[in-house]
matplotlib code that plots the C-alpha trace (Angstrom):
import matplotlib.pyplot as plt

x = [13.5, 11.8, 8.2, 9.0, 10.0, 6.4, 5.2, 3.2, 1.0, 0.2, -0.6, -3.0, -4.6, -5.3, -7.3, -8.9, -10.2, -13.8, -15.3, -18.8, -20.3, -22.0, -19.1, -19.5, -16.6, -16.0, -12.8, -11.3, -8.8, -6.0, -3.4, -2.4, -3.5, -3.1, -6.3, -7.9, -11.6, -12.4, -11.4, -9.2, -12.3, -13.4, -10.3, -8.3, -5.4, -3.3, -3.6, -6.9, -8.4, -11.8, -11.8, -11.9, -10.4, -9.8, -12.5, -13.2, -13.5, -15.1, -18.5, -20.4, -20.0, -20.7, -17.1, -17.3, -14.4, -14.8, -11.5, -9.7, -6.3, -6.6, -8.9, -11.0, -10.8, -8.0, -6.3, -8.4, -11.7, -10.7, -9.7, -13.0, -15.0, -13.1, -14.0, -17.7, -18.1, -21.5, -20.2, -17.1, -16.3, -17.2, -14.7, -14.9, -15.2, -18.2, -21.6, -23.8, -21.3, -21.8, -24.6, -22.4, -19.7, -21.3, -21.9, -19.0, -16.4, -14.9, -12.1, -9.8, -7.1, -5.8, -3.7, -0.2, -0.5, 2.3, 3.3, 5.0, 2.9, 5.1, 5.0, 3.2, 3.1, 3.9, 0.4, -1.1, -4.0, -3.7, -4.7, -1.6, -1.8, -2.1, -5.3, -6.7, -6.5, -8.4, -11.0, -11.4, -11.9, -14.9, -16.3, -15.8, -17.7, -20.6, -20.6, -20.6, -23.6, -25.5, -24.4, -22.8, -19.3, -19.5, -21.0, -18.6, -15.6, -17.1, -17.4, -13.9, -12.4, -13.6, -13.0, -9.8, -7.7, -5.4, -2.6, -1.0, 1.6, 5.2, 5.4, 5.0, 7.4, 10.2, 9.4, 9.6, 13.0, 14.4, 12.9, 15.5, 13.4, 12.1, 13.4, 13.5, 16.1, 18.0, 21.0, 21.2, 19.5, 19.3, 20.9, 18.5, 18.7, 17.7, 14.8, 13.5, 13.8, 11.8, 9.1, 8.9, 8.8, 5.8, 4.0, 4.4, 2.8, -0.3, -0.6, -0.7, -3.3, -5.5, -5.1, -6.0, -9.2, -10.2, -8.5, -7.3, -6.8, -4.2, -2.8, 0.3, 1.3, 4.9, 6.1, 6.3, 9.3, 8.9, 12.2, 10.3, 7.3, 7.4, 7.7, 10.8, 12.4, 12.0, 13.3, 16.1, 17.1, 16.9, 17.3, 16.1, 14.1, 16.0, 14.7, 16.3, 18.4, 19.1, 15.4, 14.6, 17.4, 16.0, 12.6, 13.9, 15.6, 12.3, 10.3, 12.8, 12.2, 8.4, 8.2, 10.3, 7.9, 5.0, 6.7, 7.5, 3.9, 2.6, 4.8, 3.9, 0.2, -0.1, -2.8, -5.6, -4.3, -2.9, -0.7, -0.1, 2.8, 1.8, 4.8, 3.6, 7.2, 7.7, 4.4, 4.7, 8.4, 7.4, 4.8, 7.3, 10.0, 7.6, 4.9, 4.4, 3.6, 0.8, -0.6, 0.8, 2.5, 3.9, 5.5, 7.4, 5.1, 1.8, -1.4, -2.6, -0.4, 3.1, 6.2, 7.9, 7.1, 4.4, 3.1, -0.5, -3.4, -6.4, -9.2, -8.7, -12.3, -15.5, -15.7, -18.7, -16.8, -15.9, -13.4, -11.6, -11.7, -9.7, -7.0, -3.4, -2.7, -4.7, -3.5, -5.7, -6.1, -5.9, -5.7, -2.4, -0.6, 0.9, 0.8, -2.3, -0.5, 3.1, 2.5, -0.3, -1.1, -3.9, -6.9, -5.5, -2.3, -4.3, -6.3, -3.1, -1.6, -4.9, -5.1, -1.5, -1.9, -5.2, -4.0, -0.2, 2.2, 4.5, 6.8, 3.9, 1.7, 3.0, 2.5, -0.8, -2.5, -5.4, -8.0, -6.9, -6.8, -10.4, -11.5, -9.2, -11.1, -9.7]
y = [7.8, 4.8, 5.0, 3.2, 6.7, 7.6, 5.0, 7.8, 7.8, 4.2, 4.8, 7.5, 5.2, 2.5, 5.0, 6.8, 3.9, 3.1, 0.2, 0.5, -2.4, -0.1, 2.4, 4.0, 4.3, 7.4, 7.7, 10.2, 8.4, 10.3, 8.5, 6.9, 3.9, 1.6, 3.1, 4.9, 3.9, 5.4, 9.1, 8.6, 7.3, 10.9, 12.6, 12.5, 10.2, 7.3, 5.8, 4.1, 0.8, 1.1, -2.0, -5.7, -7.7, -5.0, -5.5, -9.1, -10.1, -7.0, -8.4, -5.1, -4.3, -7.9, -8.2, -5.0, -2.5, 0.3, 2.1, 0.2, -0.9, -4.5, -7.5, -6.8, -4.6, -2.2, -2.2, 0.8, -1.0, -4.1, -2.1, -0.2, -3.5, -4.8, -1.7, -1.9, 0.4, -0.3, 0.9, 2.1, 5.8, 6.9, 8.6, 12.4, 13.0, 10.6, 12.2, 12.7, 11.8, 14.7, 13.1, 10.2, 12.4, 12.7, 8.9, 7.1, 9.7, 10.3, 8.8, 11.4, 9.0, 9.1, 6.7, 8.1, 10.8, 11.8, 14.0, 16.3, 18.0, 17.0, 13.3, 11.2, 13.9, 11.2, 9.9, 13.3, 13.6, 12.8, 14.5, 15.2, 15.4, 19.2, 19.0, 16.2, 18.3, 21.1, 18.6, 17.7, 21.4, 21.3, 18.3, 20.0, 23.1, 20.8, 19.2, 22.6, 23.6, 20.5, 20.1, 23.4, 24.0, 22.5, 19.2, 19.1, 19.3, 16.5, 14.3, 15.1, 14.5, 10.9, 10.2, 8.5, 10.3, 7.9, 9.0, 6.4, 8.3, 8.2, 5.2, 7.2, 9.9, 7.3, 5.5, 8.8, 9.5, 6.3, 6.7, 8.1, 10.1, 12.9, 16.2, 17.8, 15.3, 14.6, 16.9, 17.6, 14.8, 15.7, 13.4, 10.8, 12.3, 15.8, 14.3, 12.4, 15.6, 17.4, 14.7, 14.9, 18.7, 18.8, 16.0, 17.8, 20.9, 19.0, 17.0, 20.2, 21.7, 18.7, 19.2, 22.9, 21.7, 19.5, 16.1, 14.5, 10.8, 10.1, 6.9, 7.7, 4.7, 4.1, 3.1, -0.6, -2.5, -1.2, -2.8, -6.1, -5.2, -6.7, -3.3, -2.2, -5.6, -5.6, -2.0, -2.5, -5.8, -7.7, -11.4, -14.5, -14.0, -10.9, -7.3, -4.0, -3.2, 0.3, 1.2, -0.5, 1.2, 4.6, 3.5, 2.4, 5.8, 7.5, 5.4, 6.2, 9.9, 9.3, 7.4, 10.1, 12.8, 10.9, 10.9, 14.6, 15.5, 13.5, 15.5, 18.8, 18.4, 16.4, 13.8, 15.7, 14.4, 11.0, 10.2, 6.5, 5.3, 2.2, 0.1, -1.5, -2.2, -4.7, -6.4, -6.7, -7.8, -10.5, -11.7, -11.7, -13.6, -16.1, -16.2, -20.0, -19.8, -17.5, -19.8, -18.1, -19.9, -16.8, -13.7, -12.6, -12.4, -10.5, -12.4, -10.1, -8.6, -9.3, -9.4, -7.1, -3.8, -2.5, -4.3, -3.8, -5.7, -5.5, -7.6, -8.3, -9.1, -10.4, -13.8, -15.7, -16.8, -13.6, -15.6, -16.7, -13.4, -13.1, -10.9, -10.0, -12.7, -13.8, -16.4, -19.4, -18.7, -15.0, -16.0, -17.6, -14.6, -11.7, -9.2, -8.5, -6.5, -5.1, -2.5, -3.5, -6.4, -8.8, -8.6, -11.7, -9.9, -6.8, -8.8, -9.9, -6.4, -4.9, -7.3, -6.7, -2.9, -3.1, -5.2, -5.2, -4.4, -1.4, -2.8, -2.6, 0.3, 2.8, 4.2, 2.3, 0.2, 1.2, -0.6, 1.2, 4.5, 4.0, 3.4, 6.2, 8.9, 12.4]
z = [5.8, 7.6, 8.6, 11.9, 13.0, 12.8, 15.4, 17.0, 13.9, 14.4, 18.0, 17.0, 14.4, 17.0, 19.1, 16.1, 14.0, 14.4, 12.4, 11.0, 9.0, 6.5, 6.1, 2.7, 0.3, -1.8, -3.8, -6.2, -8.6, -10.3, -12.5, -15.7, -17.8, -14.8, -13.3, -16.3, -16.3, -19.7, -19.8, -22.9, -24.8, -24.8, -26.1, -29.3, -28.4, -29.6, -26.1, -26.1, -24.8, -26.5, -28.7, -28.0, -26.5, -23.8, -21.1, -22.1, -18.5, -17.1, -15.9, -15.5, -19.2, -20.3, -21.6, -23.7, -23.6, -21.1, -21.7, -19.0, -20.2, -19.1, -19.5, -16.5, -13.4, -12.4, -9.0, -8.0, -9.0, -6.9, -3.8, -4.0, -4.1, -1.1, 0.8, 0.0, -3.0, -4.6, -8.0, -9.7, -9.9, -13.4, -15.7, -15.3, -19.1, -19.5, -19.9, -16.8, -14.2, -11.8, -9.9, -9.0, -7.6, -4.1, -3.7, -5.4, -6.3, -9.8, -11.8, -13.5, -14.7, -18.2, -20.2, -21.2, -18.5, -16.2, -13.3, -15.9, -18.5, -21.3, -20.5, -23.1, -25.9, -28.5, -27.8, -28.6, -26.2, -22.5, -19.2, -17.1, -13.3, -13.4, -15.5, -13.5, -10.4, -12.3, -13.2, -9.5, -8.8, -11.2, -9.4, -6.0, -7.3, -8.2, -4.7, -3.0, -5.1, -4.0, -0.4, 0.6, 1.7, 5.2, 4.0, 1.1, 3.5, 5.6, 2.5, 1.2, 4.6, 4.6, 0.9, -0.3, -2.9, -4.8, -7.1, -9.4, -11.4, -12.5, -14.8, -18.0, -16.8, -16.3, -19.6, -21.4, -19.8, -21.2, -24.7, -27.1, -29.5, -27.2, -28.5, -25.0, -24.0, -27.2, -26.8, -23.1, -21.2, -17.5, -14.9, -13.5, -10.0, -11.3, -13.3, -10.3, -8.2, -10.8, -10.7, -6.9, -6.9, -9.3, -7.5, -4.2, -5.6, -6.8, -3.5, -1.6, -4.0, -3.4, 0.4, 0.0, -1.8, 1.1, 0.6, 3.8, 3.0, 0.3, -1.2, -3.2, -5.3, -6.1, -9.5, -10.2, -11.8, -15.3, -16.2, -16.2, -18.4, -21.9, -23.6, -21.7, -21.8, -25.6, -26.3, -23.9, -25.5, -22.2, -22.8, -20.9, -17.7, -16.6, -16.2, -17.2, -14.1, -15.4, -15.5, -12.2, -10.4, -11.4, -10.3, -6.9, -6.5, -7.3, -4.8, -2.0, -2.7, -2.9, 0.4, 2.0, 0.7, 2.2, 5.6, 5.3, 4.4, 7.3, 9.6, 8.0, 8.1, 11.3, 12.4, 10.7, 7.3, 6.4, 3.4, 2.7, 0.5, -1.5, -2.4, -5.6, -6.7, -3.9, -4.5, -8.3, -8.2, -5.8, -8.3, -11.1, -9.2, -7.7, -10.4, -10.3, -6.6, -7.4, -10.1, -13.1, -16.0, -17.7, -16.2, -19.3, -22.3, -22.7, -22.9, -25.7, -28.4, -29.7, -27.6, -30.1, -31.8, -32.3, -29.1, -30.2, -28.5, -30.8, -32.4, -36.1, -36.7, -35.3, -33.6, -32.4, -29.3, -27.4, -25.3, -28.5, -30.3, -33.5, -31.9, -32.7, -30.2, -27.2, -24.7, -23.9, -20.2, -19.1, -15.4, -16.0, -17.3, -15.3, -18.2, -20.2, -22.9, -23.2, -20.5, -18.1, -15.7, -16.1, -13.8, -12.1, -11.2, -10.2, -7.7, -5.9, -5.9, -4.7, -1.8, -0.8, -0.8, 1.1, 4.0, 3.8, 6.6, 6.7, 4.0, 1.6, 2.7, 5.2, 7.7, 7.6, 5.0, 2.8, 4.8, 7.9, 6.0, 5.0, 8.6, 9.9, 11.9, 12.6]

ax = plt.figure().add_subplot(projection="3d")
ax.plot(x, y, z, "-o")
ax.set_aspect("equal")
plt.show()
């Protein structure tokens, strides 16, 4: 399904967008470790980013870990800054976050989480999409108590709801030691349909709760991340074609779902498909043109099991911490650890998704979504 068929949406946008210099930005972030802002710091889990050198380039914390699974800002953080956010949405599980909900939004994302409840169970604790939606319901109840139902609906109508899911579901599908799939592993097409079906349910739940502006992020080229390349025994500069083919099939379904939901709900709701696969693959293939020197190995941690990025001990120079391995120049690496991009890569991805054409963000880009008026 091509979004060009929805040119009427673009025409509506042209007449509906009003640009205000002081337009506020409120966002509710759902997702996995790519956008987790620290929720996993508050649960019992093996998926944590609460120790150095994580956060070493995150200026608001002075380089201390915040629970973000990268060296600095996430894609969600960067997009928010470009759209005028005065602060980052706090993690839902952090103490005393309710008051921030009305002004900045909330981050519900959780490392190791997936669309499916069972995804990530090897990491023990995680907050799957279903529970993240329930957490938003709690936030919504608080907003209603403070502002009333009518004002709450006005606030939610203008807020952006972003969902970054699917990576862990697909990684789990390819991992060989999951009991659910050991004997009778379902066909990839059936598994992807199952993911889309569950995602659809939760998107509609959020719509029922008042969400009207959605950014649904596709899955990136996981076949190229250090972890998958290692476990799939991919040699040289190549990526795992098997993994990427499944991801591309999922993203086709996902972009089709976005088109269907836009038709179903009409111009009073806007779903945007963010093609992170295309952006990230372009970075990996043309990494030198973007100023990177390495698009294969992680900046922090080993390129082989157990892939752990950690600080072995104290160091007087925070930029040269005694880590498992830490590259000399983090801005020159595409990957921070075996799973996640560096802040430098996140900046490029965020800019592309924010202002990209229909091949990147469709039917409109995120900046246009922010300014969209119903």
